[in-house]
C-alpha positions, 0 to 999 in steps of 0.5 A: 528490523528486516523491513528496515534493512531491506529498505536500504537496498531495494533491488525491486519493489516486488522483492521488497514488498515480498519481504514486508509480507513475509515479515508481517506474516510472522506476526499477523495473518497476511493471507490476503495482502496488497500494496496499492500505489498512486500512479504518477498522474495521481488519478488511480491506485495500482496494486503493485503487490497483490496476494489473494487466496480467493481471487486470481490476478491483480485487480484493475486500477481503482480511480482515486476519486472512487466513492465506493472504494475502501482503498481510495477512501483510506488514501484520500483521508490519510487515515487507517481503517479497520472494518469487521464483517458487520461494518463491511456488510453495512457499507456494501449494502449502502453501496459505500463499498465495492467488492469484486468476488466474495465479501471479506469478514475483515478489511484493514487499510493503512495509508502510505505517506503523509496525509498531504502527500499520499503515495498508497496503502497497505491492505489486508483482508480475511475471509475467515469466520473469526479472523484473528486480527486485533486493533493492536495488530492495526497499530503494528501494521501502521508502524510497518506502513511508516517504514514502507512509506519512508523506503518509497520516499527515500527511493524517490529522493535517490532517483531525483538525486541521480537525475539531478547529478546527470543534468549537472554533468551534462551542463558542466561538460557542455560549459567546458567545451 
């Protein structure tokens, strides 16, 4: 797939996420899509990619332990979540969901990474009266999130290998002097 191919040669995360977004938009409505990544301290979620037709700018980081954040709950539980307008309204009215701006009529979040080693999430929301998103679309999004997760893990491994090689070179050059 296009996403798998793009994951092999990532020049920037923004361009990779844009490729993912473009590929998804050919299949499902992704007018409002975000990729949230856990920071290095594992304390908050930063939205590294954010496209929203009702909100300007990227949201502030969300604490990973926030009880009223749907994104944080998806990451902590390591489980996808599909919420329609009724579920969103109920969660919001019970202070179990924080929303900045207008309430969406659909909210979908898929974790990135493994449950024991989460790295973030892909999130889609809609403000349409009858959003055209089904549970089978969620399964497709979960498959894409697995590919994105693998790309992130592979890039981390590549970076760790490069660091290790540099250390080895320094040690071997120092030892021969």
